[in-house]
C-alpha positions in Angstrom: 211.0 -73.9 -74.3 208.9 -73.3 -71.2 205.3 -74.6 -70.6 203.7 -71.6 -71.9 205.3 -71.5 -75.2 204.8 -75.1 -75.7 201.0 -74.3 -74.8 201.2 -71.6 -77.2 202.7 -73.8 -79.9 200.4 -76.6 -79.6 196.9 -75.3 -78.7 195.5 -75.0 -82.1 196.4 -78.5 -83.2 195.4 -80.0 -79.6 192.1 -78.1 -80.0 191.0 -79.5 -83.2 191.8 -82.9 -82.1 189.7 -82.7 -79.4 186.9 -81.1 -81.4 187.3 -84.2 -83.8 187.0 -86.7 -81.0 184.1 -85.0 -79.6 182.3 -85.1 -83.1 183.2 -88.6 -83.4 181.5 -89.3 -80.0 178.5 -87.5 -81.0 178.3 -89.4 -84.3 178.3 -92.5 -82.3 175.5 -91.1 -79.7 173.1 -89.9 -82.6 173.4 -93.4 -84.3 170.3 -95.8 -84.6 170.2 -98.8 -82.1 171.7 -99.4 -78.9 175.3 -100.0 -78.0 175.2 -102.1 -74.7 178.2 -103.1 -73.0 180.6 -102.2 -75.9 184.5 -103.2 -75.3 185.7 -100.6 -78.0 183.3 -97.5 -76.1 184.8 -98.4 -73.0 188.4 -98.5 -74.0 188.0 -94.7 -75.2 186.1 -93.8 -72.0 189.2 -94.9 -70.1 191.3 -93.2 -72.5 189.8 -90.0 -72.2 189.9 -90.6 -68.3 193.6 -90.9 -68.7 193.9 -87.5 -70.6 192.3 -85.8 -67.9 194.7 -87.2 -65.6 197.7 -85.2 -64.0 200.7 -88.2 -64.1 202.6 -86.5 -66.9 203.0 -90.3 -68.8 199.5 -89.8 -70.3 200.7 -91.2 -73.7 202.1 -94.2 -72.2 199.2 -95.2 -70.5 197.0 -94.9 -73.5 199.1 -96.8 -75.3 199.4 -99.6 -73.3 195.6 -99.3 -73.0 195.2 -99.9 -76.8 198.1 -102.5 -77.2 198.1 -106.4 -77.1 199.8 -108.2 -74.4 202.7 -109.6 -75.9 202.8 -113.4 -76.5 205.8 -115.4 -77.5 203.7 -117.2 -80.0 202.7 -113.9 -81.9 204.2 -115.5 -85.3 201.9 -118.4 -85.0 199.0 -116.3 -83.8 199.1 -114.0 -86.6 200.2 -116.6 -89.1 203.3 -115.1 -90.0 
């Protein structure tokens, strides 16, 4: 499948997801109160920046951004 065919196949789904993200960000912006230096909002902004990149490994970059750093002690940290 060539790039045009992939774009044609994925366009409506991607468009819907982009609109959903825009709507969520609009709801945050319209909500009452302040949102001073919020780590979650900063992560979302950084992820959106990765979406705009042209590196071809956007999914990997965003997954790493939202992932915890590996710890050998994960079982005890999560009380498992």
